[in-house]
N, C-alpha and C positions, 0 to 999 in steps of 0.2 A: 502492499498501499503504499501510496507514495504520498498522504497528506492524512493529516488526524482530525481537520480542519473540520467542522459543525457547522451548521443554520438547523434555526429550531424557531419550526411554524406551528402557531397556536400558546407562545412561549409562556405567557401569563404573566407568573410572577417570577417564577424564575427553578423551579424546584428539576425539571429534566435536565434545561442547563447546568444547577448547580451540579446533580448527581450525574452529569457526563465528563463535566469541566472532576470532578473528584477520582474519575474513573482512567483522565487520560485524555478529553478531547477536547479539542481547543474550537471553546464553538464561537465565532465571530460573525456570529449575526446572527438574531431575534427578532422574531415578524413577531407583533399580536397589535391588534384592531384597539382594545380598549386601553383607554385613555391610564387608570388607575394604576390596572397592572405594570403598565409600560413604564411606568417612573418606579415602581415599586423593583421594578428589576432591573432599572437603573442606577437606581442609588446601592442595587450590592454586586451589581456587576458592570462596572463602568467604565472598563476595559472594553466590551462588546458591541457591536454594532446598531444598536434599536431602533424598527422601523415601525410605526406607529403609522399602519395601512391594512385595508381589504387585501386580502388573499388574492381573490379575484383580479384585484389588478396590477399585479405580479410577478413579472415577464420575466422568469424561474431561465432560461439562455446567461444572461447572466452571470448568474454563480456555479463556472462550472469548475474544474478541478475539487471539486471537493469529494470530501470523506468521506460522512453523513451528513442522511436530509434525514432533521427526527421531526416526532411531531406529535399531537395528542390533539385529531381533530375533534370538536364543541361534541358531546357525549349525548349531549341530550336526546334529539332522534332513538335512540337506544336502548336508552337507560329503561330501565324495569323502573325506576321511580318516577319516570315520565307518562307522557300521552302518547308514548313509541311513535312517530308519522315517519319516521325513517327516510328512504328522500326523496316525500310527500311534508319534506320540515328545511323549510329556509337554510334553516343551518346546519343540514350537511353538507362538510366541507374534504368530505371523506376524497371524491374524485380530484378533487384540486389538489389534495397530498399528492395520490395521482400524478398529478401534471408535473408540480412541480419535480419530481422525483423523473417524469419524462423529459422536463425541458433543461435541469439538470444536471444530468447525469454524476448522480456521486456512483461512489463506488461501493455502499451501505447506504439502509433505510436504517428505521426504525419506526413502526407510530405505536400511540398506544391508545386504547378507547376502554369504553366499560361492554363486559363478560357477555349483556341485554348481547352484542351484536353473534355472537355466536350460534341464539339462543333458534329454534325452529321456524321462527317469522321472517329473522335477518339474516340465517344462514343462507341461501341462494346470494345474497345484495353481495355477504362477505366472501362468498365463493368470485364472484362476479371479480371483484375488486382484486382480492388475491390473484389470479389469472393475469387484469392485466399490467402489475410489475409485475409477474415470472412471466413477459409477454418484448419486457425492457431490456431482457438475458437476466433476470437474481433469482433465482434460487431462493425459498422463500417458506418462511418454520411461522409456523405462531400456533398459540400457548398461553391459555388464562393462567394467571400467577396473583397469586395471594399475597401480600405483602408483611405477612404477619410469618410467612416463613421462611422469613428473609432479615429478619430481625426490627421490623417496624408495629411499633406498639400497635396495632387497628389490622382488622380484616379489610382487607380492599382488594377483593376483587377486579380485575384489567385483563386484557388481551392487547399481550405485545406478538406485534406482525413485523419480523425482523426481514432485510431482504442484506442480500450474498450474493459475489460474483460466483460462477459455474465453479463446483471442482472446491470452495471453501467449506472446510468443515467446523457450524455451528454447534452448535447444544447451548441450549437456555440450562440455566444456572442449576445444580439439585439443589433439595431446600437446606438451609442451615438450622433452625428451629422448626419447633416441634411440639404436640404434648406428651410426654413422659413415651419418650425415645431416648436410650443411653446414646443413640448415634447421634443426635440435635441437643441446642441449646433450649431449652424451653421458652417458650412462648415469649418476650418483652410484654413487659404490662404496665397496662395504666398510670399505675403506680409509682412504676420503676424514671418513664417519663417525669414524671410532673412535682415529683417530691423534692426539687429543691429546685423547682421554676421560677426565676425573678420575679420581680413582684410588676404588676399591668395592669391596669384599672377593672372594674370586676363585669363581669355583663348585668346592669341593673332586670333584665329583665322574670319576674319572680316564679319560684315554684311552685304549682299551686294542685292539691289534688282534682283527680278527674272527681265529676259526678256521678257518671257510669265506669267504675273501671270494666277493663276487660282482662278478662286473670292469663294468665298462661303457664307454663311450666315454671318460667323462667322467671324472678322478679325485676330483670331487667330485657327481658319480649314483652309484658306485656303494656294497655293503654294503663296506667297505673296515675299517669300524670298529664296536665290538660298538654294542652302546644306538642310542636312539632318534634321535639327534643329529646331523645333517650336517656333514660338513666349510666351508665356506667359499672359495670361490673371494674371495680381499679385495681381486680389480680390478673384479670387478663387482659386481650386485649380489646381498645375500643370500637365501639363500632365505627362505620365507612365514617372520612368526616366529610359532611355534606358542603357541593360548592351555595347552598341554601341554608347555612347557615347564619345566625344573624339575629337577638334578639331572643325567643320563645321556638326558637327556632335550632336551637345550640343546646347543642347534648349535656346532660350535667351528672357531677359529680353528685353522690351520697355522701357525705362524706362518714359520715356514722351508721352505716347498718342501716339502715330509718328501710330502705325501701325490703329489707329482705323478712324483718319483723312485719310489718303491716303486709304484706307478702301474705306470710302466715294466717295475718289477726282474717283476711278476709276468705282465705281460703279455707278456714275456721268458720265461716259464715259472720262474720260481725261486715256492723254498717260502713260501707264507704263513709271516709274521712269529708271534710269539707275544708278552704281556706286555707294558706299558704304550705306551702312543709317545708318543719323547722330544721336544720344542718343538712340542710343542700339548694347547691347553689348550680352557674351552668358554666361551663367551658370560657377562659378571657381566651384572648384571640395567641397571648403565649404560648397559655398549654392546646391553644390546638396547631400550634405550630408546630410544639413539642410532639405527640402524639404523630404529624407526619415527619418528621424530624426534621425538620430544620431547624438548622444551628440559633442558639441565640442570640448574634450577633449579625442576625439575616432579620434585615427591619419590614415591614409590612407598612408600604402609604395612602392617602386617603381616606375616608371619613371610616369606622368601624364597621359597619358593613359591611364596605367594599373589602373590608382584609380576610373578614369570614370569608369570603366569598372566594378570592384569592389565594385564599392556604385551600378549602374545600376544592376546586379548582384543583390542585396541586398532583404531578406526579410526586410521591415520596421523595423526594433529595438521598437516600441511602437504596431503596428500589431502584430505581435510573441508576445508580452507580453500579451496584452490582451486575444489572444488564449491558451497561453501557462497557462495564470490564470485559463479559465474557464475547463481547460479538470484535470490540480492541485484538481481543487477545486470538481470537479469527484472522482476523484480517491482518496481521503482521507477523505469521506464520508464510505468510505472499506475500509474494511483493505487486501489487496490485491497483493497481490505476483505477481513475473512473472508468463507467462503462462505455463501449464504446454503443455509438446509437447501430 
C-alpha cells in the first residue's frame, strides 16, 4: 500500500476519525454537513481538512491516491428503532458512499451502519450495494460487530463493510471481551467507565415513575419510568447510546439500586408509585462520551442537546481503532496502490 491517507465521510463529531488515527491511519479530510459536528471535529482534530458540505455536491475524483475511504452514512433509513423507510428515505446516502469509492479509487474502504441493514427487509438492498462495490474491483467483507465484544462498555451492534484489493487477506478482529470466558476479558461495565468521570453539568430532566409500568424479566428492560431513556445496569455494558439522547431521552443511572427493589415490589403485587424517583439521574454528556470511549480531552461543542446527539451518532473510537488496525494490517502485507478503474 502506497498510502495510509484516509478520508472520513459523514464524519460527525469524529469517533471514526479518532479511532482510525489511533489505528495508524492518516485521516486528512473529514466531510460532514452538520455545522455543530464539524465544529466539534475541528476543535479536536485541527490538523484535518474539514469540508462542511453535502456529499451529493462533492466530486471525489479530486481525492485520488487515498489509502482509505471510510464513513458511516446516516442510519435512520434502516434503523430498527425508526420508520425504516429505506431507499424511500431522503437520508439514504449509501449510494453516495459507493460513488465516493468509485470516483476516488482508494486502496480500501470501510463503511459502518446499523445492523438493521442486514434484516430481511433490507437484505436485497444491502446485497445490491455490496455487488456495486465488488464490481469496482474489491473483495468485500461484511459482519455485524457488537462494540461490547471489543472493550466498549456498551451493547452496540453495527454493520461493518470492508473492501480490500483482490488477493488481500482480510479478517475481522476476534472478540477480546465476553461473559464468563477464560479466554476473554470480562465485558467493560458502565461503572468502570463513569466512576471517575470529571464533573459535568447535570442533565436537568427529572426521572419520574411511569403511571402504568410494564414489567419484564429485568428491571433494566421494562418500562418502569417515564421518558425514552432506559435505566442502566452499572455492572454490565450500557444499552446503546442513541443519537436521540438529551433531556428525558437520556439513559438513567440508578445510583442505589432503587429499580431492582421497585421491580421486585411490583412483581409481588405492589401498586405503581408516582412522582420523582429518588437517587436516580440521567447520564451527563461526559459520561455518555465515556461510554462511547471518547477520551476526556475530547470536547463537544454546540447546544447540549446537540452534544448528546453527536455522541450517540458516533462510531465508538475504540471499536473504530480495532477494525482500523485489522484493515491496515491486512493492507501493509502487500504493496497496494489505489484501485485502477
